[in-house]
PyMOL Python script that loads the backbone (N, CA, C, O; Angstrom):
from pymol import cmd

cmd.read_pdbstr("""\
ATOM      1  N   MET A   1       3.922 -42.379 100.619  1.00  0.00           N
ATOM      2  CA  MET A   1       3.249 -43.551 100.107  1.00  0.00           C
ATOM      3  C   MET A   1       4.241 -44.535  99.480  1.00  0.00           C
ATOM      4  O   MET A   1       4.072 -45.752  99.566  1.00  0.00           O
ATOM      5  N   GLN A   2       5.259 -43.987  98.860  1.00  0.00           N
ATOM      6  CA  GLN A   2       6.253 -44.846  98.210  1.00  0.00           C
ATOM      7  C   GLN A   2       7.066 -45.632  99.234  1.00  0.00           C
ATOM      8  O   GLN A   2       7.379 -46.802  99.014  1.00  0.00           O
ATOM      9  N   ILE A   3       7.407 -44.997 100.344  1.00  0.00           N
ATOM     10  CA  ILE A   3       8.183 -45.692 101.370  1.00  0.00           C
ATOM     11  C   ILE A   3       7.340 -46.800 102.002  1.00  0.00           C
ATOM     12  O   ILE A   3       7.862 -47.855 102.363  1.00  0.00           O
ATOM     13  N   LEU A   4       6.028 -46.555 102.135  1.00  0.00           N
ATOM     14  CA  LEU A   4       5.146 -47.585 102.667  1.00  0.00           C
ATOM     15  C   LEU A   4       5.070 -48.774 101.711  1.00  0.00           C
ATOM     16  O   LEU A   4       5.029 -49.922 102.154  1.00  0.00           O
ATOM     17  N   ARG A   5       5.049 -48.509 100.408  1.00  0.00           N
ATOM     18  CA  ARG A   5       5.029 -49.582  99.413  1.00  0.00           C
ATOM     19  C   ARG A   5       6.321 -50.392  99.477  1.00  0.00           C
ATOM     20  O   ARG A   5       6.290 -51.617  99.361  1.00  0.00           O
ATOM     21  N   GLU A   6       7.445 -49.723  99.660  1.00  0.00           N
ATOM     22  CA  GLU A   6       8.720 -50.432  99.750  1.00  0.00           C
ATOM     23  C   GLU A   6       8.814 -51.270 101.023  1.00  0.00           C
ATOM     24  O   GLU A   6       9.346 -52.380 100.997  1.00  0.00           O
ATOM     25  N   ILE A   7       8.304 -50.749 102.126  1.00  0.00           N
ATOM     26  CA  ILE A   7       8.313 -51.507 103.384  1.00  0.00           C
ATOM     27  C   ILE A   7       7.413 -52.734 103.265  1.00  0.00           C
ATOM     28  O   ILE A   7       7.796 -53.831 103.671  1.00  0.00           O
ATOM     29  N   LEU A   8       6.212 -52.546 102.706  1.00  0.00           N
ATOM     30  CA  LEU A   8       5.303 -53.673 102.519  1.00  0.00           C
ATOM     31  C   LEU A   8       5.892 -54.699 101.558  1.00  0.00           C
ATOM     32  O   LEU A   8       5.773 -55.904 101.780  1.00  0.00           O
ATOM     33  N   GLY A   9       6.523 -54.222 100.492  1.00  0.00           N
ATOM     34  CA  GLY A   9       7.165 -55.128  99.545  1.00  0.00           C
ATOM     35  C   GLY A   9       8.291 -55.915 100.187  1.00  0.00           C
ATOM     36  O   GLY A   9       8.435 -57.113  99.941  1.00  0.00           O
ATOM     37  N   ALA A  10       9.090 -55.248 101.010  1.00  0.00           N
ATOM     38  CA  ALA A  10      10.194 -55.942 101.681  1.00  0.00           C
ATOM     39  C   ALA A  10       9.673 -56.980 102.667  1.00  0.00           C
ATOM     40  O   ALA A  10      10.215 -58.082 102.750  1.00  0.00           O
ATOM     41  N   LEU A  11       8.635 -56.642 103.410  1.00  0.00           N
ATOM     42  CA  LEU A  11       8.059 -57.595 104.361  1.00  0.00           C
ATOM     43  C   LEU A  11       7.449 -58.803 103.641  1.00  0.00           C
ATOM     44  O   LEU A  11       7.635 -59.945 104.062  1.00  0.00           O
ATOM     45  N   LEU A  12       6.728 -58.542 102.564  1.00  0.00           N
ATOM     46  CA  LEU A  12       6.162 -59.647 101.793  1.00  0.00           C
ATOM     47  C   LEU A  12       7.253 -60.510 101.176  1.00  0.00           C
ATOM     48  O   LEU A  12       7.146 -61.736 101.161  1.00  0.00           O
ATOM     49  N   PHE A  13       8.296 -59.877 100.670  1.00  0.00           N
ATOM     50  CA  PHE A  13       9.385 -60.617 100.053  1.00  0.00           C
ATOM     51  C   PHE A  13      10.098 -61.505 101.069  1.00  0.00           C
ATOM     52  O   PHE A  13      10.393 -62.665 100.782  1.00  0.00           O
ATOM     53  N   VAL A  14      10.371 -60.969 102.239  1.00  0.00           N
ATOM     54  CA  VAL A  14      11.052 -61.749 103.277  1.00  0.00           C
ATOM     55  C   VAL A  14      10.152 -62.882 103.780  1.00  0.00           C
ATOM     56  O   VAL A  14      10.602 -64.018 103.932  1.00  0.00           O
ATOM     57  N   ALA A  15       8.880 -62.566 104.037  1.00  0.00           N
ATOM     58  CA  ALA A  15       7.953 -63.610 104.507  1.00  0.00           C
ATOM     59  C   ALA A  15       7.752 -64.676 103.434  1.00  0.00           C
ATOM     60  O   ALA A  15       7.727 -65.869 103.738  1.00  0.00           O
ATOM     61  N   GLY A  16       7.609 -64.249 102.181  1.00  0.00           N
ATOM     62  CA  GLY A  16       7.452 -65.211 101.098  1.00  0.00           C
ATOM     63  C   GLY A  16       8.680 -66.076 100.918  1.00  0.00           C
ATOM     64  O   GLY A  16       8.567 -67.275 100.665  1.00  0.00           O
ATOM     65  N   GLY A  17       9.850 -65.478 101.046  1.00  0.00           N
ATOM     66  CA  GLY A  17      11.087 -66.251 100.955  1.00  0.00           C
ATOM     67  C   GLY A  17      11.218 -67.251 102.090  1.00  0.00           C
ATOM     68  O   GLY A  17      11.661 -68.382 101.886  1.00  0.00           O
ATOM     69  N   PHE A  18      10.830 -66.830 103.281  1.00  0.00           N
ATOM     70  CA  PHE A  18      10.887 -67.726 104.434  1.00  0.00           C
ATOM     71  C   PHE A  18       9.933 -68.906 104.257  1.00  0.00           C
ATOM     72  O   PHE A  18      10.323 -70.059 104.441  1.00  0.00           O
ATOM     73  N   PHE A  19       8.678 -68.613 103.897  1.00  0.00           N
ATOM     74  CA  PHE A  19       7.708 -69.686 103.725  1.00  0.00           C
ATOM     75  C   PHE A  19       8.048 -70.581 102.540  1.00  0.00           C
ATOM     76  O   PHE A  19       7.841 -71.792 102.604  1.00  0.00           O
ATOM     77  N   THR A  20       8.567 -70.002 101.463  1.00  0.00           N
ATOM     78  CA  THR A  20       8.959 -70.811 100.311  1.00  0.00           C
ATOM     79  C   THR A  20      10.100 -71.748 100.683  1.00  0.00           C
ATOM     80  O   THR A  20      10.082 -72.924 100.319  1.00  0.00           O
ATOM     81  N   ALA A  21      11.080 -71.244 101.396  1.00  0.00           N
ATOM     82  CA  ALA A  21      12.202 -72.090 101.808  1.00  0.00           C
ATOM     83  C   ALA A  21      11.738 -73.172 102.778  1.00  0.00           C
ATOM     84  O   ALA A  21      12.144 -74.328 102.657  1.00  0.00           O
ATOM     85  N   LEU A  22      10.900 -72.811 103.728  1.00  0.00           N
ATOM     86  CA  LEU A  22      10.416 -73.777 104.711  1.00  0.00           C
ATOM     87  C   LEU A  22       9.566 -74.859 104.054  1.00  0.00           C
ATOM     88  O   LEU A  22       9.752 -76.047 104.320  1.00  0.00           O
ATOM     89  N   LEU A  23       8.640 -74.452 103.202  1.00  0.00           N
ATOM     90  CA  LEU A  23       7.777 -75.428 102.547  1.00  0.00           C
ATOM     91  C   LEU A  23       8.536 -76.250 101.510  1.00  0.00           C
ATOM     92  O   LEU A  23       8.233 -77.427 101.312  1.00  0.00           O
ATOM     93  N   GLY A  24       9.510 -75.648 100.854  1.00  0.00           N
ATOM     94  CA  GLY A  24      10.348 -76.408  99.931  1.00  0.00           C
ATOM     95  C   GLY A  24      11.159 -77.463 100.658  1.00  0.00           C
ATOM     96  O   GLY A  24      11.294 -78.590 100.181  1.00  0.00           O
ATOM     97  N   PHE A  25      11.695 -77.102 101.803  1.00  0.00           N
ATOM     98  CA  PHE A  25      12.420 -78.083 102.621  1.00  0.00           C
ATOM     99  C   PHE A  25      11.497 -79.210 103.058  1.00  0.00           C
ATOM    100  O   PHE A  25      11.871 -80.382 103.008  1.00  0.00           O
ATOM    101  N   ASN A  26      10.285 -78.854 103.490  1.00  0.00           N
ATOM    102  CA  ASN A  26       9.330 -79.879 103.907  1.00  0.00           C
ATOM    103  C   ASN A  26       8.933 -80.782 102.745  1.00  0.00           C
ATOM    104  O   ASN A  26       8.749 -81.985 102.932  1.00  0.00           O
ATOM    105  N   LEU A  27       8.799 -80.219 101.557  1.00  0.00           N
ATOM    106  CA  LEU A  27       8.455 -81.025 100.392  1.00  0.00           C
ATOM    107  C   LEU A  27       9.568 -82.006 100.058  1.00  0.00           C
ATOM    108  O   LEU A  27       9.306 -83.180  99.792  1.00  0.00           O
ATOM    109  N   ILE A  28      10.797 -81.536 100.069  1.00  0.00           N
ATOM    110  CA  ILE A  28      11.934 -82.420  99.806  1.00  0.00           C
ATOM    111  C   ILE A  28      12.034 -83.490 100.878  1.00  0.00           C
ATOM    112  O   ILE A  28      12.287 -84.656 100.573  1.00  0.00           O
ATOM    113  N   GLN A  29      11.838 -83.106 102.125  1.00  0.00           N
ATOM    114  CA  GLN A  29      11.894 -84.073 103.215  1.00  0.00           C
ATOM    115  C   GLN A  29      10.769 -85.095 103.096  1.00  0.00           C
ATOM    116  O   GLN A  29      10.983 -86.275 103.376  1.00  0.00           O
ATOM    117  N   ALA A  30       9.578 -84.669 102.688  1.00  0.00           N
ATOM    118  CA  ALA A  30       8.459 -85.610 102.548  1.00  0.00           C
ATOM    119  C   ALA A  30       8.711 -86.597 101.420  1.00  0.00           C
ATOM    120  O   ALA A  30       8.252 -87.737 101.482  1.00  0.00           O
ATOM    121  N   ILE A  31       9.434 -86.176 100.392  1.00  0.00           N
ATOM    122  CA  ILE A  31       9.720 -87.062  99.271  1.00  0.00           C
ATOM    123  C   ILE A  31      10.872 -88.006  99.601  1.00  0.00           C
ATOM    124  O   ILE A  31      10.817 -89.189  99.265  1.00  0.00           O
ATOM    125  N   VAL A  32      11.910 -87.498 100.252  1.00  0.00           N
ATOM    126  CA  VAL A  32      13.135 -88.271 100.458  1.00  0.00           C
ATOM    127  C   VAL A  32      13.073 -89.171 101.696  1.00  0.00           C
ATOM    128  O   VAL A  32      13.445 -90.343 101.625  1.00  0.00           O
ATOM    129  N   VAL A  33      12.615 -88.644 102.808  1.00  0.00           N
ATOM    130  CA  VAL A  33      12.657 -89.367 104.081  1.00  0.00           C
ATOM    131  C   VAL A  33      11.513 -90.375 104.150  1.00  0.00           C
ATOM    132  O   VAL A  33      10.370 -90.048 103.828  1.00  0.00           O
ATOM    133  N   VAL A  34      11.816 -91.574 104.560  1.00  0.00           N
ATOM    134  CA  VAL A  34      10.820 -92.630 104.707  1.00  0.00           C
ATOM    135  C   VAL A  34      10.031 -92.381 105.985  1.00  0.00           C
ATOM    136  O   VAL A  34      10.601 -92.068 107.029  1.00  0.00           O
ATOM    137  N   ASP A  35       8.714 -92.525 105.890  1.00  0.00           N
ATOM    138  CA  ASP A  35       7.851 -92.314 107.045  1.00  0.00           C
ATOM    139  C   ASP A  35       7.954 -93.506 107.987  1.00  0.00           C
ATOM    140  O   ASP A  35       7.675 -94.641 107.600  1.00  0.00           O
ATOM    141  N   ALA A  36       8.356 -93.240 109.226  1.00  0.00           N
ATOM    142  CA  ALA A  36       8.537 -94.314 110.198  1.00  0.00           C
ATOM    143  C   ALA A  36       7.263 -94.641 110.960  1.00  0.00           C
ATOM    144  O   ALA A  36       7.220 -95.627 111.695  1.00  0.00           O
ATOM    145  N   SER A  37       6.227 -93.831 110.798  1.00  0.00           N
ATOM    146  CA  SER A  37       5.013 -94.060 111.582  1.00  0.00           C
ATOM    147  C   SER A  37       4.180 -95.211 111.039  1.00  0.00           C
ATOM    148  O   SER A  37       3.358 -95.775 111.761  1.00  0.00           O
ATOM    149  N   GLY A  38       4.381 -95.561 109.795  1.00  0.00           N
ATOM    150  CA  GLY A  38       3.627 -96.656 109.211  1.00  0.00           C
ATOM    151  C   GLY A  38       2.287 -96.226 108.645  1.00  0.00           C
ATOM    152  O   GLY A  38       1.548 -97.056 108.116  1.00  0.00           O
ATOM    153  N   SER A  39       1.961 -94.957 108.743  1.00  0.00           N
ATOM    154  CA  SER A  39       0.697 -94.463 108.214  1.00  0.00           C
ATOM    155  C   SER A  39       0.826 -94.222 106.717  1.00  0.00           C
ATOM    156  O   SER A  39       1.714 -93.481 106.297  1.00  0.00           O
ATOM    157  N   PRO A  40      -0.023 -94.818 105.907  1.00  0.00           N
ATOM    158  CA  PRO A  40       0.087 -94.609 104.466  1.00  0.00           C
ATOM    159  C   PRO A  40      -0.325 -93.204 104.041  1.00  0.00           C
ATOM    160  O   PRO A  40       0.067 -92.742 102.970  1.00  0.00           O
ATOM    161  N   ASP A  41      -1.104 -92.527 104.863  1.00  0.00           N
ATOM    162  CA  ASP A  41      -1.564 -91.187 104.509  1.00  0.00           C
ATOM    163  C   ASP A  41      -0.585 -90.092 104.889  1.00  0.00           C
ATOM    164  O   ASP A  41      -0.685 -88.980 104.370  1.00  0.00           O
ATOM    165  N   ALA A  42       0.348 -90.365 105.768  1.00  0.00           N
ATOM    166  CA  ALA A  42       1.252 -89.326 106.259  1.00  0.00           C
ATOM    167  C   ALA A  42       2.121 -88.762 105.138  1.00  0.00           C
ATOM    168  O   ALA A  42       2.342 -87.552 105.081  1.00  0.00           O
ATOM    169  N   HIS A  43       2.607 -89.604 104.262  1.00  0.00           N
ATOM    170  CA  HIS A  43       3.440 -89.148 103.155  1.00  0.00           C
ATOM    171  C   HIS A  43       2.634 -88.234 102.225  1.00  0.00           C
ATOM    172  O   HIS A  43       3.118 -87.178 101.817  1.00  0.00           O
ATOM    173  N   GLY A  44       1.423 -88.637 101.898  1.00  0.00           N
ATOM    174  CA  GLY A  44       0.583 -87.837 101.008  1.00  0.00           C
ATOM    175  C   GLY A  44       0.164 -86.522 101.630  1.00  0.00           C
ATOM    176  O   GLY A  44       0.107 -85.500 100.946  1.00  0.00           O
ATOM    177  N   MET A  45      -0.130 -86.538 102.929  1.00  0.00           N
ATOM    178  CA  MET A  45      -0.531 -85.299 103.587  1.00  0.00           C
ATOM    179  C   MET A  45       0.625 -84.311 103.664  1.00  0.00           C
ATOM    180  O   MET A  45       0.427 -83.117 103.437  1.00  0.00           O
ATOM    181  N   ALA A  46       1.816 -84.778 103.977  1.00  0.00           N
ATOM    182  CA  ALA A  46       2.974 -83.892 104.049  1.00  0.00           C
ATOM    183  C   ALA A  46       3.327 -83.339 102.686  1.00  0.00           C
ATOM    184  O   ALA A  46       3.649 -82.157 102.566  1.00  0.00           O
ATOM    185  N   THR A  47       3.272 -84.169 101.653  1.00  0.00           N
ATOM    186  CA  THR A  47       3.567 -83.713 100.309  1.00  0.00           C
ATOM    187  C   THR A  47       2.507 -82.730  99.826  1.00  0.00           C
ATOM    188  O   THR A  47       2.835 -81.687  99.261  1.00  0.00           O
ATOM    189  N   GLY A  48       1.249 -83.059 100.047  1.00  0.00           N
ATOM    190  CA  GLY A  48       0.155 -82.194  99.608  1.00  0.00           C
ATOM    191  C   GLY A  48       0.154 -80.853 100.309  1.00  0.00           C
ATOM    192  O   GLY A  48      -0.031 -79.818  99.670  1.00  0.00           O
ATOM    193  N   LEU A  49       0.359 -80.860 101.613  1.00  0.00           N
ATOM    194  CA  LEU A  49       0.390 -79.608 102.356  1.00  0.00           C
ATOM    195  C   LEU A  49       1.542 -78.721 101.904  1.00  0.00           C
ATOM    196  O   LEU A  49       1.384 -77.505 101.802  1.00  0.00           O
ATOM    197  N   SER A  50       2.684 -79.312 101.635  1.00  0.00           N
ATOM    198  CA  SER A  50       3.826 -78.540 101.176  1.00  0.00           C
ATOM    199  C   SER A  50       3.570 -77.934  99.800  1.00  0.00           C
ATOM    200  O   SER A  50       3.903 -76.774  99.559  1.00  0.00           O
ATOM    201  N   LEU A  51       2.984 -78.711  98.905  1.00  0.00           N
ATOM    202  CA  LEU A  51       2.690 -78.200  97.561  1.00  0.00           C
ATOM    203  C   LEU A  51       1.632 -77.097  97.594  1.00  0.00           C
ATOM    204  O   LEU A  51       1.781 -76.070  96.932  1.00  0.00           O
ATOM    205  N   VAL A  52       0.579 -77.308  98.354  1.00  0.00           N
ATOM    206  CA  VAL A  52      -0.473 -76.295  98.453  1.00  0.00           C
ATOM    207  C   VAL A  52       0.070 -75.021  99.093  1.00  0.00           C
ATOM    208  O   VAL A  52      -0.250 -73.918  98.650  1.00  0.00           O
ATOM    209  N   GLY A  53       0.884 -75.167 100.125  1.00  0.00           N
ATOM    210  CA  GLY A  53       1.481 -73.993 100.756  1.00  0.00           C
ATOM    211  C   GLY A  53       2.409 -73.241  99.823  1.00  0.00           C
ATOM    212  O   GLY A  53       2.418 -72.010  99.809  1.00  0.00           O
ATOM    213  N   LEU A  54       3.191 -73.976  99.043  1.00  0.00           N
ATOM    214  CA  LEU A  54       4.073 -73.327  98.071  1.00  0.00           C
ATOM    215  C   LEU A  54       3.274 -72.565  97.027  1.00  0.00           C
ATOM    216  O   LEU A  54       3.592 -71.417  96.716  1.00  0.00           O
ATOM    217  N   VAL A  55       2.243 -73.193  96.487  1.00  0.00           N
ATOM    218  CA  VAL A  55       1.482 -72.591  95.392  1.00  0.00           C
ATOM    219  C   VAL A  55       0.608 -71.438  95.862  1.00  0.00           C
ATOM    220  O   VAL A  55       0.482 -70.439  95.153  1.00  0.00           O
ATOM    221  N   PHE A  56       0.001 -71.551  97.039  1.00  0.00           N
ATOM    222  CA  PHE A  56      -0.969 -70.550  97.472  1.00  0.00           C
ATOM    223  C   PHE A  56      -0.460 -69.566  98.523  1.00  0.00           C
ATOM    224  O   PHE A  56      -1.109 -68.546  98.758  1.00  0.00           O
ATOM    225  N   ILE A  57       0.670 -69.834  99.158  1.00  0.00           N
ATOM    226  CA  ILE A  57       1.172 -68.929 100.197  1.00  0.00           C
ATOM    227  C   ILE A  57       2.575 -68.423  99.871  1.00  0.00           C
ATOM    228  O   ILE A  57       2.792 -67.219  99.736  1.00  0.00           O
ATOM    229  N   GLY A  58       3.523 -69.347  99.747  1.00  0.00           N
ATOM    230  CA  GLY A  58       4.928 -68.961  99.614  1.00  0.00           C
ATOM    231  C   GLY A  58       5.256 -68.210  98.340  1.00  0.00           C
ATOM    232  O   GLY A  58       5.742 -67.080  98.390  1.00  0.00           O
ATOM    233  N   LEU A  59       4.996 -68.824  97.204  1.00  0.00           N
ATOM    234  CA  LEU A  59       5.340 -68.189  95.935  1.00  0.00           C
ATOM    235  C   LEU A  59       4.550 -66.917  95.643  1.00  0.00           C
ATOM    236  O   LEU A  59       5.150 -65.951  95.173  1.00  0.00           O
ATOM    237  N   PRO A  60       3.222 -66.855  95.896  1.00  0.00           N
ATOM    238  CA  PRO A  60       2.526 -65.580  95.677  1.00  0.00           C
ATOM    239  C   PRO A  60       3.044 -64.441  96.552  1.00  0.00           C
ATOM    240  O   PRO A  60       3.156 -63.307  96.087  1.00  0.00           O
ATOM    241  N   ALA A  61       3.360 -64.732  97.810  1.00  0.00           N
ATOM    242  CA  ALA A  61       3.900 -63.685  98.679  1.00  0.00           C
ATOM    243  C   ALA A  61       5.276 -63.239  98.197  1.00  0.00           C
ATOM    244  O   ALA A  61       5.581 -62.046  98.210  1.00  0.00           O
ATOM    245  N   LEU A  62       6.098 -64.174  97.779  1.00  0.00           N
ATOM    246  CA  LEU A  62       7.429 -63.847  97.272  1.00  0.00           C
ATOM    247  C   LEU A  62       7.344 -63.003  96.001  1.00  0.00           C
ATOM    248  O   LEU A  62       8.051 -62.004  95.875  1.00  0.00           O
ATOM    249  N   ILE A  63       6.495 -63.392  95.073  1.00  0.00           N
ATOM    250  CA  ILE A  63       6.352 -62.659  93.818  1.00  0.00           C
ATOM    251  C   ILE A  63       5.712 -61.295  94.046  1.00  0.00           C
ATOM    252  O   ILE A  63       6.135 -60.311  93.440  1.00  0.00           O
ATOM    253  N   SER A  64       4.696 -61.218  94.912  1.00  0.00           N
ATOM    254  CA  SER A  64       4.050 -59.941  95.202  1.00  0.00           C
ATOM    255  C   SER A  64       5.030 -58.965  95.852  1.00  0.00           C
ATOM    256  O   SER A  64       5.063 -57.787  95.497  1.00  0.00           O
ATOM    257  N   GLY A  65       5.814 -59.448  96.787  1.00  0.00           N
ATOM    258  CA  GLY A  65       6.809 -58.589  97.427  1.00  0.00           C
ATOM    259  C   GLY A  65       7.849 -58.114  96.447  1.00  0.00           C
ATOM    260  O   GLY A  65       8.248 -56.950  96.480  1.00  0.00           O
ATOM    261  N   TRP A  66       8.299 -58.998  95.568  1.00  0.00           N
ATOM    262  CA  TRP A  66       9.292 -58.606  94.564  1.00  0.00           C
ATOM    263  C   TRP A  66       8.718 -57.562  93.614  1.00  0.00           C
ATOM    264  O   TRP A  66       9.402 -56.598  93.269  1.00  0.00           O
ATOM    265  N   LEU A  67       7.461 -57.743  93.185  1.00  0.00           N
ATOM    266  CA  LEU A  67       6.839 -56.777  92.290  1.00  0.00           C
ATOM    267  C   LEU A  67       6.647 -55.425  92.962  1.00  0.00           C
ATOM    268  O   LEU A  67       6.849 -54.385  92.334  1.00  0.00           O
ATOM    269  N   LEU A  68       6.259 -55.430  94.233  1.00  0.00           N
ATOM    270  CA  LEU A  68       6.130 -54.156  94.954  1.00  0.00           C
ATOM    271  C   LEU A  68       7.478 -53.456  95.097  1.00  0.00           C
ATOM    272  O   LEU A  68       7.564 -52.235  94.967  1.00  0.00           O
ATOM    273  N   LEU A  69       8.519 -54.221  95.361  1.00  0.00           N
ATOM    274  CA  LEU A  69       9.853 -53.619  95.453  1.00  0.00           C
ATOM    275  C   LEU A  69      10.293 -53.051  94.107  1.00  0.00           C
ATOM    276  O   LEU A  69      10.865 -51.962  94.056  1.00  0.00           O
ATOM    277  N   GLN A  70      10.036 -53.764  93.033  1.00  0.00           N
ATOM    278  CA  GLN A  70      10.424 -53.277  91.711  1.00  0.00           C
ATOM    279  C   GLN A  70       9.612 -52.052  91.305  1.00  0.00           C
ATOM    280  O   GLN A  70      10.150 -51.137  90.681  1.00  0.00           O
ATOM    281  N   ARG A  71       8.346 -52.022  91.644  1.00  0.00           N
ATOM    282  CA  ARG A  71       7.523 -50.858  91.320  1.00  0.00           C
ATOM    283  C   ARG A  71       7.972 -49.628  92.110  1.00  0.00           C
ATOM    284  O   ARG A  71       7.972 -48.512  91.591  1.00  0.00           O
ATOM    285  N   GLY A  72       8.351 -49.843  93.355  1.00  0.00           N
ATOM    286  CA  GLY A  72       8.847 -48.724  94.163  1.00  0.00           C
ATOM    287  C   GLY A  72      10.165 -48.190  93.649  1.00  0.00           C
ATOM    288  O   GLY A  72      10.409 -46.986  93.720  1.00  0.00           O
ATOM    289  N   ARG A  73      11.014 -49.049  93.138  1.00  0.00           N
ATOM    290  CA  ARG A  73      12.314 -48.604  92.624  1.00  0.00           C
ATOM    291  C   ARG A  73      12.191 -47.961  91.256  1.00  0.00           C
ATOM    292  O   ARG A  73      13.007 -47.104  90.918  1.00  0.00           O
ATOM    293  N   SER A  74      11.212 -48.337  90.462  1.00  0.00           N
ATOM    294  CA  SER A  74      11.076 -47.772  89.125  1.00  0.00           C
ATOM    295  C   SER A  74      10.498 -46.361  89.147  1.00  0.00           C
ATOM    296  O   SER A  74      10.635 -45.627  88.168  1.00  0.00           O
ATOM    297  N   ARG A  75       9.866 -45.976  90.226  1.00  0.00           N
ATOM    298  CA  ARG A  75       9.245 -44.646  90.326  1.00  0.00           C
ATOM    299  C   ARG A  75      10.240 -43.558  90.732  1.00  0.00           C
ATOM    300  O   ARG A  75       9.938 -42.369  90.626  1.00  0.00           O
ATOM    301  N   LYS A  76      11.417 -43.961  91.194  1.00  0.00           N
ATOM    302  CA  LYS A  76      12.378 -42.958  91.684  1.00  0.00           C
ATOM    303  C   LYS A  76      12.976 -42.169  90.566  1.00  0.00           C
ATOM    304  O   LYS A  76      13.801 -41.288  90.805  1.00  0.00           O
TER     305      LYS A  76
END
""", "prot")
cmd.dss("prot")
cmd.show_as("cartoon", "prot")
cmd.util.cbc("prot")
cmd.orient("prot")
């Protein structure tokens, strides 16, 4: 059971890190890069989607994976 917890923690940590990095990059790009399409909503949608993804997907998965890894290591 402990090895399964460590595997799940590692997978969550890697996936959370990937999504956090990807969404963080998209957030920075949405803030810095000027929208060439001329749509006034495109900037807000890109910024909002990146923030919502960071708060509800990336960071929770990263923190959950880290906590599972720490719990698995503390039991040894």
